[in-house]
C-alpha positions in Angstrom: 115.3 55.5 129.3 114.1 56.5 132.8 115.8 59.6 134.3 114.0 59.5 137.6 113.2 57.2 140.5 109.5 57.4 141.1 108.4 57.2 144.7 105.6 54.7 145.3 104.7 55.4 148.9 102.8 52.9 151.0 99.2 53.0 149.7 96.1 53.3 151.8 93.8 50.4 151.8 90.8 50.9 149.5 87.8 52.0 151.6 84.9 49.5 151.7 81.6 50.8 150.4 78.5 50.0 152.6 75.8 49.6 149.9 73.1 50.7 152.5 69.5 51.4 151.5 69.1 54.6 149.5 72.9 54.9 148.7 74.1 55.8 145.3 76.5 52.8 145.2 73.6 50.4 146.0 71.5 51.7 143.1 74.4 51.6 140.7 75.4 48.1 141.6 71.8 46.8 141.3 71.6 48.4 137.8 74.8 46.5 136.8 73.5 43.2 138.3 70.4 43.6 136.0 72.6 44.3 133.0 75.0 41.4 133.4 72.3 39.0 134.6 70.3 39.7 131.4 73.1 39.1 129.0 74.5 35.8 127.7 78.1 36.4 126.7 80.7 34.3 124.8 84.1 33.9 126.3 87.2 32.6 124.7 90.8 32.0 125.7 93.0 35.1 125.3 96.4 34.3 123.8 98.7 37.0 122.7 95.9 39.5 123.0 93.6 37.6 120.7 90.5 35.6 121.6 90.8 32.1 120.3 87.5 30.2 119.7 88.0 26.5 120.0 84.4 25.3 119.7 84.7 23.1 122.8 82.1 24.8 124.9 81.1 24.9 128.6 78.6 27.1 130.5 78.9 29.7 133.2 75.9 29.4 135.5 74.6 31.1 138.6 75.1 28.9 141.7 71.9 30.3 143.3 69.9 29.7 140.1 71.7 27.0 138.2 69.2 27.2 135.3 70.4 30.7 134.6 73.3 30.8 132.1 75.5 33.9 132.4 77.7 32.9 129.4 79.4 30.2 127.5 83.1 29.8 127.1 85.5 28.0 124.7 87.7 25.6 126.5 91.5 25.7 125.9 93.5 22.5 125.4 97.0 21.4 124.5 97.1 23.4 121.2 96.1 26.6 123.0 98.7 26.0 125.7 101.4 25.6 123.1 100.2 28.9 121.5 100.2 30.6 124.9 103.7 29.5 125.7 104.8 30.9 122.4 103.0 34.2 123.1 104.5 34.5 126.5 108.0 33.8 125.1 107.5 36.5 122.4 106.3 39.0 125.0 109.0 38.3 127.6 112.0 40.3 126.2 110.1 43.6 125.9 108.1 43.2 129.1 110.9 42.0 131.3 113.3 44.8 130.1 110.6 47.6 130.4 111.3 50.1 133.1 109.8 48.9 136.3 107.7 52.0 136.8 106.1 51.4 133.4 105.1 47.9 134.4 103.8 49.2 137.7 101.8 51.9 136.0 99.7 49.2 134.2 98.5 47.8 137.6 98.2 51.2 139.2 95.9 52.1 136.4 94.0 48.8 136.8 93.5 49.7 140.5 92.1 53.1 139.7 89.8 51.7 137.0 88.5 49.1 139.4 88.1 51.6 142.2 86.0 53.8 139.8 84.3 53.0 136.5 84.8 49.2 136.6 83.9 48.6 140.3 80.2 47.7 139.7 81.1 45.4 136.7 83.6 43.3 138.6 81.5 43.2 141.8 78.4 42.2 139.9 80.2 39.5 138.0 81.5 38.1 141.3 78.1 38.2 142.9 76.4 36.4 140.0 79.1 33.9 139.1 80.3 33.0 142.6 77.1 33.7 144.6 78.5 36.4 146.9 76.5 39.0 148.6 77.3 42.7 148.0 79.5 43.0 151.0 81.5 39.8 150.4 82.0 40.9 146.8 83.0 44.4 147.8 85.7 43.3 150.2 87.0 40.8 147.6 86.7 41.7 144.0 86.9 45.5 144.6 88.9 46.3 147.7 91.3 43.4 148.0 92.1 43.3 144.3 92.7 47.0 144.3 95.0 46.6 147.3 96.9 43.8 145.6 97.6 45.9 142.5 98.7 48.9 144.5 100.6 47.2 147.3 102.4 44.8 145.0 103.7 47.8 142.9 104.8 49.4 146.1 106.5 46.3 147.5 108.3 45.7 144.2 109.7 49.3 144.2 110.9 48.7 147.8 112.7 45.5 146.7 114.5 47.3 143.9 115.8 49.8 146.4 117.3 47.1 148.6 121.0 47.2 147.4 124.2 45.9 148.9 127.0 47.8 150.6 129.8 49.2 148.4 133.2 49.8 150.1 135.7 52.3 148.6 136.8 51.5 145.1 133.9 49.3 144.2 130.2 49.7 143.3 128.0 46.7 144.1 124.5 46.3 142.9 121.8 43.7 142.5 119.5 43.4 139.5 116.1 41.9 140.2 115.5 40.0 137.0 112.4 38.2 135.8 112.5 34.4 135.7 113.5 32.7 132.4 110.3 31.2 130.9 106.7 31.6 131.9 104.8 31.4 135.2 101.7 29.2 135.4 99.0 30.8 137.6 96.2 28.4 138.7 93.4 30.3 140.5 90.5 29.2 142.6 86.7 30.0 142.4 86.2 31.5 145.8 88.1 34.9 145.5 88.2 37.2 142.6 91.0 39.0 144.3 93.2 35.9 144.3 92.2 35.2 140.7 93.5 38.7 139.9 96.6 38.5 142.1 98.1 35.2 141.1 98.9 36.1 137.5 99.6 39.8 138.1 102.1 39.5 141.0 104.6 37.7 138.8 103.9 40.0 136.0 104.7 43.1 138.0 108.2 41.6 138.4 108.6 41.3 134.7 107.4 37.7 134.1 105.0 36.5 131.5 102.1 34.3 132.6 99.7 31.5 131.6 96.5 31.9 133.6 94.3 28.9 134.2 91.2 30.1 136.1 88.8 27.8 138.0 86.1 26.5 135.7 83.4 27.8 138.1 84.8 31.3 137.9 85.7 31.7 134.3 83.1 34.5 133.9 84.7 36.7 136.6 88.2 35.9 135.4 87.2 37.1 131.9 86.0 40.4 133.3 89.3 40.8 135.2 91.2 40.0 132.0 89.3 42.8 130.2 90.2 45.2 133.0 93.9 44.5 132.6 93.7 45.0 128.8 92.0 48.3 129.4 94.7 49.3 131.8 97.3 48.9 129.1 98.7 45.4 129.7 100.7 44.4 126.5 99.5 41.4 124.5 101.0 38.1 125.6 102.1 39.1 129.1 99.1 37.3 130.6 97.4 34.6 128.6 93.9 33.5 129.7 93.3 29.8 129.4 89.9 28.5 130.7 89.6 24.7 130.6 90.0 21.6 132.6 93.0 21.2 134.9 94.4 18.2 133.0 94.0 19.7 129.5 95.6 23.1 130.4 97.8 22.3 133.4 99.2 19.1 132.1 100.8 20.5 128.9 101.9 23.7 130.8 103.7 21.6 133.4 105.3 19.5 130.7 106.8 22.6 129.0 110.6 23.0 129.4 109.9 26.8 129.6 108.0 26.5 132.9 109.7 28.9 135.3 107.2 28.9 138.2 103.8 27.9 139.5 101.5 30.3 141.4 98.7 28.3 142.9 95.7 28.5 145.1 93.4 25.5 145.4 93.1 22.1 146.9 95.9 20.3 148.7 95.5 17.2 146.5 95.9 19.3 143.3 98.9 21.2 144.6 100.6 17.9 145.6 99.9 16.6 142.1 101.5 19.7 140.6 104.6 19.4 142.9 104.9 15.7 142.1 104.7 16.4 138.3 107.3 19.1 138.5 109.6 16.7 140.4 109.1 14.0 137.7 109.9 16.5 135.0 112.8 18.3 136.8 115.5 17.3 134.3 113.5 18.7 131.4 113.3 22.3 132.6 115.7 25.1 131.8 115.8 26.1 135.4 114.3 24.8 138.7 110.7 26.1 138.7 109.5 28.2 141.7 106.5 26.6 143.3 104.3 28.8 145.4 101.0 27.5 146.7 98.2 28.2 149.2 96.0 25.2 149.7 93.5 24.0 152.2 92.7 24.8 155.8 91.0 23.4 158.8 90.8 26.7 160.6 90.0 26.9 164.3 88.6 29.2 166.9 89.9 28.2 170.4 87.9 29.7 173.2 89.1 30.2 176.8 86.6 30.4 179.6 87.5 34.1 180.1 86.2 35.1 176.7 83.2 37.2 176.0 80.1 35.2 175.0 78.9 37.9 172.6 82.2 38.4 170.9 82.8 34.7 170.5 79.4 34.0 169.2 79.7 36.7 166.5 83.1 35.5 165.5 81.9 31.9 165.2 78.9 32.8 163.0 80.7 35.2 160.8 83.9 33.1 160.6 82.0 29.9 159.7 79.1 31.0 157.6 80.1 34.2 155.6 80.4 33.3 152.0 78.9 29.9 152.9 82.2 28.8 154.6 83.9 28.7 151.2 87.0 30.6 152.4 90.3 28.9 152.9 90.4 30.8 156.2 86.8 29.9 157.3 86.3 28.8 160.9 85.5 25.1 160.6 86.4 23.7 164.0 86.0 25.3 167.4 87.1 24.3 170.9 84.7 25.5 173.5 85.1 25.1 177.3 82.3 23.1 179.0 81.5 26.1 181.3 80.5 28.2 178.2 79.0 25.8 175.7 75.3 25.9 176.8 75.1 29.7 176.8 77.2 30.0 173.6 75.0 27.5 171.8 71.9 29.5 172.6 73.4 32.6 171.0 74.7 30.8 167.9 71.3 29.1 167.4 69.5 32.4 167.7 71.8 34.0 165.2 71.4 31.1 162.7 67.7 31.3 163.0 67.8 34.9 161.8 70.1 34.2 158.9 68.4 34.6 155.5 69.7 32.6 152.6 69.0 33.1 148.8 70.1 35.0 145.8 72.8 37.7 146.2 70.6 40.0 144.1 68.4 40.2 147.1 70.5 42.4 149.5 68.7 41.1 152.6 70.4 37.7 152.3 73.4 37.0 154.5 74.1 33.7 152.9 73.9 32.5 149.3 74.6 29.3 147.4 77.7 27.1 147.4 79.5 27.1 144.1 78.3 24.0 142.2 76.8 20.5 142.4 80.0 18.8 143.3 80.5 21.1 146.3 76.9 20.7 147.3 77.3 16.9 147.2 80.5 16.9 149.1 79.2 19.2 151.9 75.9 17.3 152.3 77.7 14.0 152.5 79.7 15.3 155.4 76.5 16.4 157.2 74.9 13.0 156.5 77.9 11.3 157.9 77.6 13.3 161.1 73.9 12.7 161.4 74.5 8.9 161.2 77.4 8.8 163.5 77.2 7.9 167.2 80.2 10.2 167.8 78.5 13.4 166.7 75.3 15.4 166.8 74.0 17.9 164.4 72.6 20.6 166.8 71.9 23.5 164.4 70.9 23.4 160.7 71.8 20.4 158.6 69.3 21.0 155.8 69.9 21.6 152.1 68.1 22.1 148.8 69.5 22.0 145.3 66.2 22.3 143.4 66.9 25.9 142.2 70.3 26.7 143.6 72.9 24.9 145.7 71.8 25.9 149.2 73.1 24.5 152.4 71.9 25.7 155.8 74.4 27.0 158.4 75.2 23.8 160.3 76.8 23.2 163.6 78.0 19.7 164.6 79.1 18.7 168.1 81.8 16.1 168.0 82.2 13.7 171.0 85.8 13.0 170.0 88.4 15.5 169.1 89.4 13.5 166.0 86.0 13.2 164.5 86.0 13.3 160.7 84.6 16.9 160.4 87.1 18.1 163.0 90.0 16.9 160.8 89.0 17.1 157.2 88.3 20.3 155.2 84.6 20.5 154.3 84.7 23.9 152.5 81.1 24.7 153.3 78.9 26.3 156.0 79.7 23.6 158.5 81.2 24.3 162.0 82.2 21.4 164.2 82.5 22.0 167.9 84.5 20.0 170.4 83.5 20.8 174.0 86.5 20.4 176.3 86.9 20.2 180.1 87.7 23.8 181.2 90.4 22.4 183.5 92.2 20.9 180.5 93.1 24.1 178.6 96.8 23.2 178.0 96.0 19.6 177.0 93.3 20.8 174.5 95.6 23.3 173.0 97.9 20.4 172.2 94.9 18.5 170.7 94.2 21.5 168.5 97.8 21.7 167.3 97.9 18.0 166.4 94.4 17.2 165.1 94.6 18.6 161.6 97.4 18.4 158.9 96.6 22.1 158.0 98.0 25.3 159.4 96.4 28.2 157.6 94.4 30.4 160.1 93.3 30.2 163.7 92.1 32.3 166.5 92.1 32.5 170.3 89.3 34.2 172.3 90.3 35.1 175.8 90.3 38.1 178.1 92.9 36.5 180.3 96.3 37.6 178.8 98.1 34.7 180.3 95.7 32.4 178.4 96.4 34.3 175.2 100.2 34.0 175.6 99.9 30.3 176.4 97.8 29.7 173.2 100.2 31.8 171.1 103.1 29.5 172.2 101.3 26.2 172.0 99.9 27.0 168.5 103.0 28.6 167.1 103.0 26.3 164.0 99.3 25.7 163.8 98.4 28.8 161.8 100.3 31.1 159.4 97.7 33.8 160.2 96.8 33.9 163.9 94.1 36.1 165.4 93.5 37.3 169.0 89.9 38.0 169.8 88.9 38.2 166.1 87.6 35.7 163.6 90.2 33.9 161.5 89.0 35.4 158.2 89.4 38.8 156.5 93.1 39.3 156.1 93.8 42.7 154.7 96.6 43.3 152.1 99.4 45.4 153.7 98.1 44.5 157.2 98.0 40.7 157.5 100.1 39.1 154.8 98.2 35.8 154.1 99.4 32.2 153.9 100.0 29.1 156.0 102.3 26.1 156.4 102.1 22.3 156.8 99.4 21.0 154.3 98.1 24.6 153.8 100.9 25.7 151.5 104.3 27.2 151.2 103.5 30.3 153.3 104.8 32.8 150.8 102.4 35.4 152.1 100.3 36.9 149.2 100.2 40.6 149.3 103.7 41.1 150.6 107.3 41.5 149.4 107.9 37.9 150.4 105.7 36.7 147.6 107.1 39.0 145.0 110.7 37.8 145.8 109.7 34.3 144.6 109.2 35.7 141.1 112.6 37.3 140.9 116.1 36.0 139.9 118.7 38.3 141.3 122.0 39.1 139.6 124.8 40.6 141.6 127.1 43.0 139.8 130.4 44.3 141.1 132.3 47.0 139.4 135.9 47.8 140.4 136.9 51.4 139.5 140.7 50.9 139.5 141.5 47.2 139.0 144.9 45.9 140.2 147.7 45.6 137.6 150.0 43.1 139.2 149.0 39.6 140.3 151.4 39.6 143.3 150.3 40.3 146.8 152.3 42.1 149.5 152.7 39.0 151.6 154.9 37.6 148.8 157.5 40.3 149.2 160.9 39.0 150.5 161.9 39.8 154.1 164.0 43.0 154.4 
């Protein structure tokens, strides 16, 4: 029984290491890359704390060297889902009733382990499995995941302190209970931090979880699962279920014990999940909470008062860092006709300098896209643009999958604002530019707002404050995360809570108290100290 109220003050964001030449962190990370790259590990579903080998195998390969196998994993199916539901059910009473500070301590310890002795391991796993350079891995699998663990614990403590007013004679309180049943966490390949956050955010609030990682990121997910075990996470609280979406997600969504879905991935998959939950709605014990962050067609809108240098840098970083495989990546840009020629020269010069290859070579700015399916999808979009009379590929456009899945940084100029690559999510290093008449700023803002079904991130570049204000108003619902004179990527936990609306998701803002509230079922309690002893009210008394 707790006899104190621990104070979890607002954390500081985890500092980003630079990995510069000659630094201790660079040497240490390179050593871990060699160690992990030279091993071939066996991964199995983790259910109730036990690894369950199914014999149904798949491989974890390096996207930048697809002949190199990092490990093999046993795929979960309906039987493993059933066992995981039972394990989550068995773990729920003790975990949900545990003092909140004891639950928080698990994730605070995980944060410190990741900040210290496990930093190289998780970063190296992310670099090799997801083809991220050292900086992209550092800001993701180290700093952001550490921040998720620490800030979620802080936000949860803040929620618990939010209590109702109690007038004289009564004491009112609210209990923030876990949901009844389990939460299904479905995580993407592109961010280790999201893979770690989606199962743990509900768990901090007392829920038990079934975690289905992306097949292309099972290797990194397994290392995160080991980290949580080392941090003291009790068996059965989070159950790790690698496997196909249908074979894991289907049985999980069919379970009457489904209490919620925490999802990041494609819009189509999320809509399928929502539809399935709707079809099963009369089978569940309670209405499942559905939280999702899906696609984006993120924009950079440039006003003619913007700085050329700042805009060019934002376009190159926003579009091509991590090969454009960020939900927030800049994939469409609106450039005034008075600036395009000069801006194109700067972007072309930057792209000519970009080196691309293995993340183990720290000189590479870009690495490989995640797998063959992604490579095929991206190159088909580029081929479509090359063949279309309504577009021109002006920078890049090349690709090579002989060793790894490499796609050059590519810029397309669209002659129409509704060209295919201005509207649809490509999820690769492809930026489509629409050059607009500088005199039609307001009309083009309206085009930006109406062109895409998505509304995740966006940016305005302008020195003219009036133009900034005009864009903020015109694009109010166009992006859940809106940036002024900055690229539309790189949201930091505790600073810019992340999420968007429209086809981009439910906008429940990962890394904030808003998200944690979705995993809580409040109970209001009123205690009356001296209850009445007569049913009659004063108004019933007879006239004198």
